[in-house]
N, C-alpha and C positions, 0 to 999 in steps of 0.2 A: 696255660694257666687259665681257670675257669672260676667264676664267682658263682656259686650254687646257695640257694634256700637251703634250710635244715630240713624241708620236707624232701627238696631233691637230694640231698645228700643221704637222708635217711633211705630214700629209694635205692639209691647207688649203692650204699653200703649191703643193704638187706635183699635187694632184687624185688622187693615190693613195698608198697607203702603198708608196712607191717605194724608200725608204732604210732598209736594213735597220739600219745603224748609227746613234747617235746623231752628228749632225752637226757638223763643228769649221769654223769660220770662224776666220783667223788671219791677219795682217800682221806676226808678230813676226819679227823678225831680229836680228842681232848687228851692232853697228857695230865698227868697226877697233879702238875702245878697249876693247871688252868689254862696253859696256852694250847692253842690250835697247833695242828701239823698236819700237814698236806694241801690236797687242792680240791676244788669242786667246780666243774664245767657244767653250764647248761648250754645246749644248742636251743637258739632262738631264732627263728625266721632266718635271716643273714647275717647273724651275728652270734659270739660266742658270749658268754657272761662268765667270769672266771673269778674265783675266790682262791687265795693262796694265804699260808702264814709264815710270818718271819718274828714268831712271838704273838703279836697282835693277828687278828684276821683281816685281810684287805681283798677288795673287790674292785673290779673295773668291767666295764662292757666294751667288746673290740669296736675300735673305728674302721678297720678293715680286716675282710677274712678272704683268702683264696685258697679253693681246694681244687686240688689236681686229680686227674683220674685215677692215680695211683694210691689214694685215699691221702696221700702228703697234704700238708696246707700249711700257709702261714697266715699269723693272726698279729695284728699290733693294737695296742690299747694306751690311753693316757695312763701315767704312773699316777698313784695317788697321792701326789704330794702338791705343793703351791707351785713348783718350777715345772716348765713346759717339757715333760720328758715323756717320750714315748717309749714305752715296753714292746717287745717284738717276741714272740714264740715260734717254733716251726715243730712239726709233729707229724704224728699218723693217727687216723681216726679208723676204726672198725666199729660194727655192732657191739662187741663186747669190751672195749677199752679203747683210751685213748694215750698215745706215749707222747710225752713231751721230751723232743731229742734235743733241744736246744732253748736258750733263754737269753735275751738281750736286754740287760738293766738300763741301758740307754747310756753308759757312763764311760763309752769310748773301749773299754775293755771286754767285749763280748764280741759274737755269742757264746756263752759258756754251755756246756754239755749239761744235759739233765738226765735223761733216760729215765724220768719217772712213768710209772705205768698207773693209769688211772681207771677203773674199773667201772662198768656201767652200772648204777643202780637201780634196783626193782623195788617194789613195796613203799617203803616211805623214804624217800631219796632225799629228803631235807633233814632227814635224823642224823646227828654226829654225835658217833660212839666214842666210847672212852680207847683210847691208844692200844690198851694192853687186849682189847677186843678186836681190833681191825683187822686181823688177819684171820679171823673165824669166821 
């Protein structure tokens, strides 16, 4: 297991320092009811900034990130609650997408399988579209 900065990760995933910006991966969208759905992950230096939905939109920055040569990773981050709970996520990174393979909510009942595929966004990665347009 090794720790990498996002620049090193980008180099290892793309074969060269091809990306000038910190990449954003996003499946976030707004439902007709106004709730968010999906995930958004930004690679920032040596951590991930992750947003996810459970009705409202939550966000957290990782406290640890370990990336393996086979492009698998583990990340931990504080739960967005007043309780001292740590979430953990495992997955795989490629230049095209991040796949979240499991998510441990810190409740003693995990990790739970996820298999959420989050595509890399080009253009306006901060833009969140209507969920009916997500697959277009």
